[in-house]
N, C-alpha and C positions, 0 to 999 in steps of 0.2 A: 288582785290580794292571793298570795300563793299559801297553803297551808305548811305549817311548819313539819319537819321530819322528826319524828320521835326518834330517842337516842336508841343506842343499841343495848339489847336486854340478854347479859349474860347468862341467863338461866335458860335460853331456846334450847330447845333440845339437840340442835348440832354444837353448839358450844358445849353442852353436857358430854356428847360423844366425843369431839375434840378433846376433851380434859381426860378422859377414861373413865366418866362417871355413868355411861349406858354402853351397852353393847351395841357393835354393828358388824356387819358383813362386809369387811373390806375387802376391795378388789386393787385398788392402787393408794401409794401414798407417796408423797416426795415431801422436799422440805416447806412448800407453799401451798400443797392441796391434799384433800383428800377424798377419795371415790368408794363411793359405798353403795349397798344394794337399796332400793327404796323398796320398805317393808310392806307398802302397798301399792305393789307395781299394776301399772295399767297396761304393760307388756312384760313378757318372760324377759328377763335381761335388763329390764329398766333400773339404772345406776342414776347416782346423785354425785356431783361434783361441787366439792364447797371448799373456799380457801380457808385456810390457817388463821388469816388474818379474822379478827372482828369487826364486822359490817352487814347491815342490813339487807343491803342490795345493791345495785348498780348506781343507784342514787347516791351513796355515800362511800364508796368501795375506791381505796388508793388504785391509781393506776398499774402499779406493779401485780397487785391482787386480780384485778380484771385480766390482765397478760396472762399470769399461772392460769386462772380457771379457764381461759380460753383455748391455752393449749394442753392444759389435761382434757379438757372437754372434745377436742378434736381426737386425742389420741384414745380417748374412751370410745367415741362414737365410731371408730373404725375397727377397736377390738368387738365392740358389741355386735356391729353387722358381720363381721367375720366368724365370731362365737355360735350366732342365731342363724349364720346362712340368710341374712337377710335381705330386702331388695333396696331397702333406705332406712334412715333414720331421723327420728322427728328428736328435736331439741328444742326445749322449753323453759323458760325464764321469767318470773313474775315478780313485779314489785310493788309494795303496798298492797294493803288487803283490796283496794279499790280496782288494783290491778291482779288480783287473785292471789298474791302471796299469802300463804298459811303461816309457815316458818319464818321468823325474821332473822335471818342470817344467809346472805348469800346463798344460792346453791341453783344448779343447772340439771334440769332434769334430761336423760339420755336415754332414748328408747329405741330399740332395733323394730323395724316394721317390716310387714310382708304384704305384697300387693292383695288388695282384697279383705285384709284383715283389719278390722277396727280397734282402736284402743280399747281395753275395758274402762269401762266407768268407774271414777273414783267414790268408792262407796265407804271407804275407812276400814275395809276388812283386812286383816293382816294375814300376808301369806305364812304358810307353814314354814319352819325354819331349816329343813332339811331339803326344800325346793330352793329357798335363796341359797343355803351354800352349795348345790350343786350348779346353780347358776351364777355364782361368783367364780365359782372353779371353771368353770368353762370361758369366763371371762380372762382370767389370770392365765390360763393358758394359750388364748389368743395375744394376751399383751404380751408374752413370753416368745411369742413367734411361733408357736404351734398350731 
């Protein structure tokens, strides 16, 4: 017996950001995706890639949304690695509460990583706006090829 997946809740924080009801530090936007700074980063340069399509996670996402998110994730992974002179990149994606998902709109975490430096714990502490803005600008420059 399988549990039924709950329906999409359009009141989630990412849906509100997509509608312009909440602010975000955008680093990339195209017709299908949005990449924003995580306000509770586990590493400097931690970004989130979200589809503009309303879907909870990979379990209900249409194939075209998954493709768009994957391509944007790759682009952002390259950019954050360059922007922060990182040794690697951690990419995480969670599905449903039991899988660790907290916001129920498909999103992918992209975090630049340096050898020997652990991810910060998820404490719920929000980063200062000026730090997020500075980190976002570094990523925008890297995306532009600078």
